C-alpha positions as CSV (number, residue, x, y, z in Angstrom):
1,M,7.0,43.3,-25.0
2,V,3.7,43.0,-23.1
3,V,2.9,44.2,-19.7
4,E,0.3,42.1,-18.0
5,S,-0.9,41.6,-14.5
6,F,-1.4,37.9,-13.3
7,N,-3.1,36.9,-10.0
8,T,-3.6,33.4,-8.6
9,N,-6.6,32.1,-6.7
10,G,-4.9,29.0,-5.1
11,K,-3.9,25.7,-6.5
12,G,-5.6,22.6,-7.8
13,T,-5.1,19.3,-6.2
14,D,-2.3,18.7,-8.8
15,F,-0.6,22.0,-7.7
16,R,-1.5,23.7,-10.9
17,P,-1.9,27.4,-10.3
18,I,-5.5,28.7,-10.7
19,Y,-5.3,32.1,-12.3
20,N,-7.7,34.9,-12.2
21,G,-7.6,35.4,-15.9
22,A,-5.1,34.2,-18.5
23,P,-2.3,31.8,-17.3
24,I,1.2,33.5,-17.2
25,E,2.6,30.5,-19.0
26,G,1.3,31.9,-22.2
27,M,3.8,34.7,-21.8
28,L,6.7,32.6,-20.7
29,F,7.0,30.4,-23.8
30,H,8.0,31.8,-27.1
31,I,8.1,30.5,-30.7
32,C,10.7,31.5,-33.3
33,P,8.8,32.6,-36.5
34,N,11.7,31.2,-38.6
35,C,12.6,27.7,-37.4
36,G,9.7,26.8,-35.1
37,F,11.9,26.6,-32.0
38,C,9.8,27.0,-28.8
39,G,11.0,27.6,-25.3
40,R,11.2,29.9,-22.3
41,G,12.7,33.3,-23.2
42,R,16.1,32.5,-21.5
43,L,16.7,29.7,-24.2
44,F,16.5,32.3,-26.9
45,A,19.7,33.9,-25.6
46,M,21.6,30.6,-26.3
47,S,23.5,30.2,-29.5
48,F,23.0,26.8,-31.2
49,D,24.0,26.6,-34.8
50,N,24.2,23.0,-35.2
51,P,22.5,22.3,-38.5
52,E,21.2,18.9,-37.5
53,L,19.6,20.3,-34.4
54,L,18.0,23.1,-36.4
55,A,16.7,20.5,-39.0
56,D,15.2,18.5,-36.3
57,V,13.4,21.5,-34.8
58,K,12.2,22.5,-38.2
59,S,10.9,18.9,-38.8
60,L,8.6,19.0,-35.8
61,M,4.9,19.1,-36.7
62,P,3.3,22.6,-37.0
63,I,1.3,23.8,-34.1
64,D,-1.5,26.2,-33.3
65,E,0.4,29.0,-31.7
66,S,-2.7,30.2,-30.0
67,S,-3.0,27.0,-28.1
68,L,-1.2,27.0,-24.8
69,G,-1.1,23.3,-24.5
70,H,0.4,22.9,-28.0
71,K,2.9,25.7,-27.4
72,I,4.2,24.1,-24.2
73,K,4.3,20.6,-25.7
74,R,6.4,22.0,-28.5
75,A,8.6,23.7,-25.9
76,M,9.2,20.4,-24.3
77,E,10.1,18.7,-27.6
78,C,12.6,21.4,-28.2
79,L,14.0,21.2,-24.7
80,E,14.6,17.4,-25.2
81,L,16.3,18.1,-28.5
82,L,18.7,20.6,-26.7
83,L,19.5,17.9,-24.3
84,N,19.9,15.2,-26.9
85,Y,22.4,17.5,-28.7
86,G,24.3,18.4,-25.6
87,V,23.4,22.1,-25.9
88,L,21.7,22.1,-22.5
89,N,22.2,20.0,-19.4
90,L,19.3,19.5,-16.9
91,N,18.9,16.8,-14.4
92,Q,15.7,14.7,-13.9
93,W,14.4,17.0,-11.1
94,E,14.7,20.1,-13.4
95,L,13.2,18.2,-16.4
96,A,10.2,17.0,-14.3
97,N,9.5,20.6,-13.1
98,E,9.7,21.8,-16.8
99,W,7.4,19.0,-18.1
100,L,4.9,19.7,-15.2
101,N,3.8,22.7,-17.3
102,A,3.0,20.4,-20.3
103,Y,1.0,18.2,-18.0
104,W,-0.8,21.1,-16.3
105,W,-1.8,22.8,-19.5
106,A,-2.6,19.8,-21.6
107,E,-5.7,20.4,-23.7
108,T,-6.7,16.8,-24.4
109,P,-6.8,13.5,-22.3
110,E,-4.1,12.1,-24.6
111,Q,-1.8,15.1,-24.1
112,E,-2.4,14.9,-20.4
113,Q,-1.7,11.2,-20.2
114,N,1.5,11.5,-22.3
115,A,2.9,14.5,-20.3
116,G,1.8,12.8,-17.1
117,H,3.9,9.7,-17.8
118,V,7.0,11.9,-18.7
119,V,6.6,13.9,-15.4
120,I,6.1,10.8,-13.3
121,G,9.1,9.1,-15.0
122,Y,11.4,12.1,-14.4
123,F,10.2,12.6,-10.7
124,E,10.6,9.0,-9.9
125,T,14.2,9.0,-11.3
126,A,14.8,12.3,-9.4
127,L,13.7,10.6,-6.2
128,R,15.9,7.5,-6.8
129,R,18.9,9.7,-7.5
130,N,18.3,11.9,-4.5
131,L,17.9,15.0,-6.6
132,V,14.6,16.1,-4.8
133,P,15.3,18.6,-2.0
134,P,14.4,16.8,1.3
135,D,11.6,19.3,2.2
136,K,9.9,18.6,-1.2
137,I,9.9,14.7,-1.1
138,L,6.6,14.1,0.4
139,G,4.9,16.8,-1.9
140,I,6.4,15.1,-4.9
141,K,5.4,11.7,-3.9
142,Y,1.8,13.1,-3.3
143,L,2.0,14.8,-6.7
144,I,3.1,11.5,-8.5
145,G,0.1,9.9,-6.8
146,E,-2.2,12.7,-8.0
147,I,-1.0,12.5,-11.6
148,H,-1.4,8.7,-11.6
149,R,-5.0,9.2,-10.3
150,R,-5.8,11.8,-12.9
151,I,-4.6,9.7,-15.9
152,G,-6.6,6.7,-14.7
153,E,-3.9,4.7,-12.8
154,K,-5.7,4.2,-9.5
155,D,-3.6,1.4,-8.0
156,A,-0.3,3.3,-8.6
157,A,-2.0,6.5,-7.3
158,N,-3.0,4.8,-4.0
159,A,0.4,3.3,-3.4
160,F,1.9,6.9,-3.5
161,F,-0.9,8.3,-1.4
162,D,-0.4,5.4,1.1
163,E,3.3,6.2,1.3
164,V,2.6,9.9,2.1
165,I,-0.1,9.1,4.6
166,Q,2.1,6.5,6.3
167,E,5.0,8.8,6.6
168,F,2.9,11.6,8.1
169,E,1.5,9.1,10.5
170,R,5.0,7.8,11.4
171,R,6.1,11.4,12.1
172,G,3.1,12.1,14.2
173,N,2.3,15.4,12.4
174,R,-0.6,15.7,10.0
175,G,-1.0,18.7,7.9
176,K,-2.7,19.9,4.8
177,L,-0.7,17.5,2.6
178,Y,-1.7,14.6,4.8
179,D,-5.4,15.6,4.6
180,L,-5.0,16.0,0.8
181,A,-3.5,12.5,0.3
182,V,-6.3,11.0,2.4
183,Q,-9.0,13.0,0.4
184,Q,-7.5,12.1,-3.0
185,K,-7.3,8.4,-2.2
186,N,-10.7,8.0,-0.6
187,N,-12.9,10.7,-2.1
188,P,-11.1,12.6,-4.8
189,E,-12.1,16.1,-5.5
190,E,-10.8,18.7,-8.1
């Protein structure tokens, strides 16, 4: 057990929390020293004794446990294994929000691009299946655009930014999210 104080100083344009100090995510994801399973603490309370699942977890590449990006990537690989073996049941909205951590804390452009594509895919499926809460739809469409922009897919980014901008204009109310979509489309800032 570790007692730590965490404080944020706003969010990035991709909604990643900006911490004053170490990110809290380092404390939220744990690695089993025996099998290499990695995930949030609540998953360690689950019982899964499927030998094939355990073999798949053990077959994952070793990671640098001090690297938050690698740790969260491993957690997402283990999460996907739990889903594939039917141990856990999450919908695409829930999965997108889990994978968002892997995107936010990616440590290389390749990790960012790979996690970004997974997040985008899950969010787009969640939108199609009406799994996104109505009050979050425009924020998620903006976020999909911002992730596209950050991984170098400008045309896809602009399509989502345009959708957000047009919806705010249609409604006749322009707020911070409208301003952010205009900024990130026309003159992106971090």
